[in-house]
Every structure is written in structure tokens, then in C-alpha cells.
BABA-990319 format. One record per atom (N, C-alpha, C, O): residue in three letters; chain; atom name; x, y, z. Coordinates in nm, 3 decimals, decimal comma. Atoms other than C-alpha are relative to their C-alpha. Layout:
REM BABA-990319
(site ALA; A; CA; (X; Y; Z))
...
REM end
This chain:
REM BABA-990319
(site MET; A; N; (-0,026; 0,109; 0,093))
(site MET; A; CA; (17,187; 6,861; -8,229))
(site MET; A; C; (0,073; -0,110; 0,075))
(site MET; A; O; (0,156; -0,081; 0,161))
(site SER; A; N; (-0,059; 0,111; -0,074))
(site SER; A; CA; (17,289; 6,517; -8,111))
(site SER; A; C; (0,135; -0,045; -0,055))
(site SER; A; O; (0,207; -0,118; 0,013))
(site HIS; A; N; (-0,129; 0,040; 0,058))
(site HIS; A; CA; (17,589; 6,475; -8,343))
(site HIS; A; C; (0,109; 0,089; 0,058))
(site HIS; A; O; (0,100; 0,211; 0,046))
(site PRO; A; N; (-0,101; -0,082; -0,070))
(site PRO; A; CA; (17,905; 6,589; -8,152))
(site PRO; A; C; (0,085; 0,088; -0,092))
(site PRO; A; O; (0,110; 0,203; -0,057))
(site ASN; A; N; (-0,086; -0,076; 0,090))
(site ASN; A; CA; (18,120; 6,704; -8,449))
(site ASN; A; C; (-0,050; -0,012; -0,144))
(site ASN; A; O; (0,004; -0,091; -0,222))
(site PRO; A; N; (0,052; 0,011; 0,136))
(site PRO; A; CA; (17,916; 6,758; -8,766))
(site PRO; A; C; (0,100; 0,054; -0,103))
(site PRO; A; O; (0,174; 0,148; -0,075))
(site THR; A; N; (-0,086; -0,045; 0,109))
(site THR; A; CA; (18,103; 6,795; -9,095))
(site THR; A; C; (-0,081; 0,007; -0,128))
(site THR; A; O; (-0,192; -0,045; -0,135))
(site GLY; A; N; (0,063; -0,005; 0,132))
(site GLY; A; CA; (18,013; 6,870; -9,456))
(site GLY; A; C; (-0,135; 0,067; 0,001))
(site GLY; A; O; (-0,153; 0,174; 0,060))
(site ARG; A; N; (0,135; -0,056; 0,012))
(site ARG; A; CA; (17,647; 6,929; -9,531))
(site ARG; A; C; (-0,066; 0,019; 0,135))
(site ARG; A; O; (-0,135; 0,118; 0,159))
(site LEU; A; N; (0,062; -0,009; -0,132))
(site LEU; A; CA; (17,540; 6,861; -9,175))
(site LEU; A; C; (0,050; 0,123; 0,074))
(site LEU; A; O; (-0,028; 0,193; 0,139))
(site ALA; A; N; (-0,057; -0,118; -0,064))
(site ALA; A; CA; (17,776; 7,130; -9,044))
(site ALA; A; C; (-0,052; 0,128; -0,066))
(site ALA; A; O; (-0,084; 0,225; 0,002))
(site HIS; A; N; (0,051; -0,116; 0,074))
(site HIS; A; CA; (17,665; 7,372; -9,316))
(site HIS; A; C; (-0,140; 0,036; 0,046))
(site HIS; A; O; (-0,168; 0,151; 0,079))
(site TRP; A; N; (0,139; -0,026; -0,037))
(site TRP; A; CA; (17,296; 7,336; -9,232))
(site TRP; A; C; (-0,013; 0,031; 0,148))
(site TRP; A; O; (-0,100; 0,108; 0,186))
(site SER; A; N; (0,003; -0,030; -0,143))
(site SER; A; CA; (17,363; 7,338; -8,859))
(site SER; A; C; (0,033; 0,148; 0,023))
(site SER; A; O; (-0,035; 0,215; 0,101))
(site LEU; A; N; (-0,037; -0,141; -0,013))
(site LEU; A; CA; (17,536; 7,677; -8,889))
(site LEU; A; C; (-0,107; 0,091; -0,058))
(site LEU; A; O; (-0,137; 0,197; -0,002))
(site ARG; A; N; (0,099; -0,082; 0,068))
(site ARG; A; CA; (17,273; 7,809; -9,126))
(site ARG; A; C; (-0,129; 0,013; 0,081))
(site ARG; A; O; (-0,192; 0,119; 0,082))
(site LEU; A; N; (0,129; 0,002; -0,071))
(site LEU; A; CA; (16,976; 7,712; -8,907))
(site LEU; A; C; (0,008; 0,041; 0,146))
(site LEU; A; O; (-0,095; 0,059; 0,210))
(site GLN; A; N; (-0,012; -0,030; -0,143))
(site GLN; A; CA; (17,117; 7,799; -8,563))
(site GLN; A; C; (-0,053; 0,140; 0,035))
(site GLN; A; O; (-0,074; 0,168; 0,153))
(site HIS; A; N; (0,051; -0,135; -0,025))
(site HIS; A; CA; (16,992; 8,159; -8,601))
(site HIS; A; C; (-0,152; 0,003; 0,017))
(site HIS; A; O; (-0,208; 0,106; 0,053))
(site PHE; A; N; (0,145; 0,005; -0,005))
(site PHE; A; CA; (16,629; 8,046; -8,605))
(site PHE; A; C; (-0,047; -0,083; 0,119))
(site PHE; A; O; (0,019; -0,178; 0,161))
(site ASP; A; N; (0,063; 0,076; -0,107))
(site ASP; A; CA; (16,404; 7,925; -8,326))
(site ASP; A; C; (-0,119; -0,074; -0,062))
(site ASP; A; O; (-0,221; -0,012; -0,093))
(site PHE; A; N; (0,105; 0,076; 0,066))
(site PHE; A; CA; (16,194; 7,644; -8,472))
(site PHE; A; C; (-0,016; -0,136; 0,067))
(site PHE; A; O; (0,071; -0,182; 0,141))
(site THR; A; N; (0,031; 0,133; -0,051))
(site THR; A; CA; (16,035; 7,314; -8,381))
(site THR; A; C; (-0,036; -0,088; -0,118))
(site THR; A; O; (-0,117; -0,051; -0,202))
(site ILE; A; N; (0,031; 0,096; 0,105))
(site ILE; A; CA; (16,028; 7,013; -8,610))
(site ILE; A; C; (-0,108; -0,093; 0,053))
(site ILE; A; O; (-0,093; -0,154; 0,159))
(site VAL; A; N; (0,113; 0,082; -0,041))
(site VAL; A; CA; (15,698; 6,828; -8,591))
(site VAL; A; C; (-0,022; -0,107; -0,105))
(site VAL; A; O; (-0,036; -0,077; -0,223))
(site HIS; A; N; (0,026; 0,111; 0,091))
(site HIS; A; CA; (15,646; 6,484; -8,744))
(site HIS; A; C; (-0,149; -0,005; -0,032))
(site HIS; A; O; (-0,232; -0,001; 0,059))
(site LYS; A; N; (0,139; 0,016; 0,041))
(site LYS; A; CA; (15,325; 6,453; -8,945))
(site LYS; A; C; (-0,015; -0,141; -0,056))
(site LYS; A; O; (0,048; -0,174; -0,156))
(site PRO; A; N; (0,020; 0,135; 0,052))
(site PRO; A; CA; (15,208; 6,093; -8,990))
(site PRO; A; C; (-0,061; 0,004; -0,141))
(site PRO; A; O; (-0,125; 0,103; -0,179))
(site VAL; A; N; (0,051; 0,007; 0,138))
(site VAL; A; CA; (15,116; 5,986; -9,344))
(site VAL; A; C; (-0,151; 0,020; -0,003))
(site VAL; A; O; (-0,203; 0,079; -0,098))
(site ALA; A; N; (0,146; -0,014; -0,002))
(site ALA; A; CA; (14,749; 5,973; -9,245))
(site ALA; A; C; (-0,043; 0,146; -0,001))
(site ALA; A; O; (-0,153; 0,177; -0,049))
(site HIS; A; N; (0,035; -0,142; -0,003))
(site HIS; A; CA; (14,755; 6,353; -9,192))
(site HIS; A; C; (0,073; 0,081; -0,106))
(site HIS; A; O; (0,053; 0,202; -0,115))
(site ASN; A; N; (-0,084; -0,072; 0,095))
(site ASN; A; CA; (14,994; 6,442; -9,474))
(site ASN; A; C; (0,008; -0,077; -0,132))
(site ASN; A; O; (0,117; -0,105; -0,181))
(site ASN; A; N; (0,006; 0,090; 0,116))
(site ASN; A; CA; (14,882; 6,242; -9,779))
(site ASN; A; C; (0,057; 0,059; -0,129))
(site ASN; A; O; (0,123; -0,013; -0,204))
(site VAL; A; N; (-0,039; -0,057; 0,129))
(site VAL; A; CA; (14,956; 6,484; -10,064))
(site VAL; A; C; (0,152; -0,002; -0,020))
(site VAL; A; O; (0,197; -0,055; -0,121))
(site PRO; A; N; (-0,146; 0,007; 0,021))
(site PRO; A; CA; (15,335; 6,531; -10,013))
(site PRO; A; C; (0,051; -0,144; -0,005))
(site PRO; A; O; (0,143; -0,174; -0,081))
(site TYR; A; N; (-0,042; 0,139; 0,001))
(site TYR; A; CA; (15,369; 6,159; -9,939))
(site TYR; A; C; (-0,028; -0,063; -0,136))
(site TYR; A; O; (0,054; -0,139; -0,188))
(site ALA; A; N; (0,034; 0,055; 0,132))
(site ALA; A; CA; (15,192; 6,072; -10,264))
(site ALA; A; C; (0,096; 0,051; -0,106))
(site ALA; A; O; (0,135; -0,024; -0,196))
(site LEU; A; N; (-0,095; -0,055; 0,097))
(site LEU; A; CA; (15,422; 6,305; -10,459))
(site LEU; A; C; (0,136; -0,066; 0,014))
(site LEU; A; O; (0,204; -0,090; -0,085))
(site PHE; A; N; (-0,129; 0,062; -0,025))
(site PHE; A; CA; (15,726; 6,147; -10,297))
(site PHE; A; C; (0,002; -0,145; -0,048))
(site PHE; A; O; (0,103; -0,190; -0,104))
(site ARG; A; N; (0,005; 0,142; 0,031))
(site ARG; A; CA; (15,616; 5,787; -10,356))
(site ARG; A; C; (-0,035; -0,030; -0,146))
(site ARG; A; O; (-0,011; -0,141; -0,192))
(site ASN; A; N; (0,044; 0,023; 0,137))
(site ASN; A; CA; (15,483; 5,830; -10,711))
(site ASN; A; C; (0,121; 0,006; -0,094))
(site ASN; A; O; (0,183; 0,112; -0,105))
(site PRO; A; N; (-0,115; -0,004; 0,092))
(site PRO; A; CA; (15,754; 5,732; -10,965))
(site PRO; A; C; (-0,031; 0,084; -0,123))
(site PRO; A; O; (-0,146; 0,092; -0,167))
(site LEU; A; N; (0,015; -0,079; 0,121))
(site LEU; A; CA; (15,811; 5,956; -11,264))
(site LEU; A; C; (-0,012; -0,091; -0,122))
(site LEU; A; O; (0,048; -0,199; -0,124))
(site PRO; A; N; (0,010; 0,082; 0,121))
(site PRO; A; CA; (15,714; 5,824; -11,608))
(site PRO; A; C; (0,135; -0,006; -0,071))
(site PRO; A; O; (0,212; 0,091; -0,067))
(site ARG; A; N; (-0,128; 0,018; 0,068))
(site ARG; A; CA; (16,006; 5,689; -11,812))
(site ARG; A; C; (-0,010; 0,027; -0,151))
(site ARG; A; O; (0,081; -0,009; -0,225))
(site SER; A; N; (0,020; -0,021; 0,143))
(site SER; A; CA; (15,870; 5,798; -12,150))
(site SER; A; C; (0,072; 0,124; -0,055))
(site SER; A; O; (0,075; 0,143; -0,176))
(site CYS; A; N; (-0,066; -0,121; 0,049))
(site CYS; A; CA; (16,065; 6,127; -12,168))
(site CYS; A; C; (0,151; -0,022; -0,014))
(site CYS; A; O; (0,208; -0,112; 0,047))
(site ASP; A; N; (-0,144; 0,011; 0,023))
(site ASP; A; CA; (16,422; 6,177; -12,287))
(site ASP; A; C; (0,082; 0,072; 0,106))
(site ASP; A; O; (0,187; 0,023; 0,147))
(site THR; A; N; (-0,075; -0,078; -0,098))
(site THR; A; CA; (16,532; 6,443; -12,039))
(site THR; A; C; (-0,091; 0,042; 0,115))
(site THR; A; O; (-0,212; 0,052; 0,096))
(site PRO; A; N; (0,082; -0,045; -0,113))
(site PRO; A; CA; (16,416; 6,555; -11,693))
(site PRO; A; C; (-0,066; 0,135; -0,024))
(site PRO; A; O; (-0,169; 0,164; 0,037))
(site THR; A; N; (0,061; -0,131; 0,025))
(site THR; A; CA; (16,344; 6,904; -11,831))
(site THR; A; C; (-0,137; -0,013; -0,067))
(site THR; A; O; (-0,217; 0,080; -0,060))
(site ASP; A; N; (0,132; 0,022; 0,059))
(site ASP; A; CA; (16,048; 6,756; -12,021))
(site ASP; A; C; (-0,108; -0,008; 0,107))
(site ASP; A; O; (-0,226; 0,013; 0,078))
(site LEU; A; N; (0,096; 0,020; -0,108))
(site LEU; A; CA; (15,882; 6,698; -11,682))
(site LEU; A; C; (-0,031; 0,128; 0,077))
(site LEU; A; O; (-0,127; 0,130; 0,154))
(site LEU; A; N; (0,014; -0,118; -0,085))
(site LEU; A; CA; (15,916; 7,049; -11,537))
(site LEU; A; C; (-0,139; 0,062; 0,002))
(site LEU; A; O; (-0,189; 0,088; 0,112))
(site PRO; A; N; (0,131; -0,064; -0,010))
(site PRO; A; CA; (15,580; 7,202; -11,635))
(site PRO; A; C; (-0,101; -0,083; 0,078))
(site PRO; A; O; (-0,183; -0,028; 0,151))
(site GLU; A; N; (0,099; 0,086; -0,063))
(site GLU; A; CA; (15,384; 6,902; -11,510))
(site GLU; A; C; (0,036; -0,038; 0,143))
(site GLU; A; O; (-0,053; -0,056; 0,226))
(site TYR; A; N; (-0,044; 0,049; -0,131))
(site TYR; A; CA; (15,593; 6,802; -11,205))
(site TYR; A; C; (0,084; 0,103; 0,075))
(site TYR; A; O; (0,181; 0,066; 0,141))
(site ALA; A; N; (-0,081; -0,104; -0,063))
(site ALA; A; CA; (15,723; 7,135; -11,075))
(site ALA; A; C; (-0,023; 0,009; 0,151))
(site ALA; A; O; (0,062; 0,062; 0,222))
(site VAL; A; N; (0,028; -0,006; -0,143))
(site VAL; A; CA; (15,560; 7,099; -10,730))
(site VAL; A; C; (0,077; -0,110; 0,071))
(site VAL; A; O; (0,067; -0,227; 0,035))
(site VAL; A; N; (-0,083; 0,096; -0,073))
(site VAL; A; CA; (15,798; 6,931; -10,485))
(site VAL; A; C; (-0,059; -0,033; 0,135))
(site VAL; A; O; (-0,057; -0,149; 0,175))
(site GLY; A; N; (0,052; 0,023; -0,134))
(site GLY; A; CA; (15,635; 6,970; -10,145))
(site GLY; A; C; (-0,071; 0,124; 0,050))
(site GLY; A; O; (-0,114; 0,209; -0,028))
(site SER; A; N; (0,067; -0,116; -0,058))
(site SER; A; CA; (15,484; 7,219; -9,906))
(site SER; A; C; (0,075; 0,046; 0,123))
(site SER; A; O; (0,153; -0,029; 0,182))
(site LEU; A; N; (-0,066; -0,058; -0,116))
(site LEU; A; CA; (15,602; 7,447; -9,630))
(site LEU; A; C; (-0,100; 0,090; 0,070))
(site LEU; A; O; (-0,158; 0,180; 0,008))
(site ASP; A; N; (0,089; -0,083; -0,081))
(site ASP; A; CA; (15,392; 7,597; -9,351))
(site ASP; A; C; (0,085; 0,088; 0,090))
(site ASP; A; O; (0,168; 0,037; 0,166))
(site LEU; A; N; (-0,074; -0,094; -0,084))
(site LEU; A; CA; (15,532; 7,910; -9,185))
(site LEU; A; C; (-0,097; 0,069; 0,095))
(site LEU; A; O; (-0,204; 0,114; 0,054))
(site HIS; A; N; (0,081; -0,068; -0,101))
(site HIS; A; CA; (15,393; 8,054; -8,864))
(site HIS; A; C; (0,091; 0,098; 0,073))
(site HIS; A; O; (0,186; 0,057; 0,140))
(site ALA; A; N; (-0,082; -0,102; -0,067))
(site ALA; A; CA; (15,537; 8,382; -8,736))
(site ALA; A; C; (-0,032; 0,003; 0,148))
(site ALA; A; O; (-0,149; -0,002; 0,187))
(site LEU; A; N; (0,017; -0,009; -0,144))
(site LEU; A; CA; (15,591; 8,401; -8,362))
(site LEU; A; C; (0,004; 0,146; 0,042))
(site LEU; A; O; (0,081; 0,224; -0,014))
(site PRO; A; N; (-0,005; -0,138; -0,046))
(site PRO; A; CA; (15,519; 8,724; -8,176))
(site PRO; A; C; (0,134; 0,030; 0,066))
(site PRO; A; O; (0,196; -0,059; 0,125))
(site PRO; A; N; (-0,131; -0,034; -0,058))
(site PRO; A; CA; (15,831; 8,914; -8,061))
(site PRO; A; C; (0,001; -0,009; 0,151))
(site PRO; A; O; (0,104; 0,017; 0,214))
REM end
């Protein structure tokens, strides 16, 4: 990590993730349209509470996991 003395959430996640060996890969919008569309699409303002949206908007994103051989 490039931050010399992380605090708060950054320190929490740094400690939590240091046990894993992973690589972060940037996916351009051209190759990752569905999550980008979900992120950019505003929610309708016709409901009274956010819980009214749960059945229809429960999907937040996606996660691809690839196990590495030991």
C-alpha cells in the first residue's frame, strides 16, 4: 500500500486484506457495462422509503473469484 500510516477504515481494510494474495485489475467501461450501468442509473424518487426498492434493486454488483493452485 502506498499510504505510509493508514488510519480508520483504510487501516481496517488493510489489516483485513493482508492475509490474501490478490491482484486488482481495472476493467474499462467498454468491457464492464452492466455494473457501470447499475452504478450510473439513478433510483426513482416515487417511493417513500428505500426498503420499497429492495426486491427490484437488490443486485449491487458482481464478483469474480478464481482459486489459485497451492
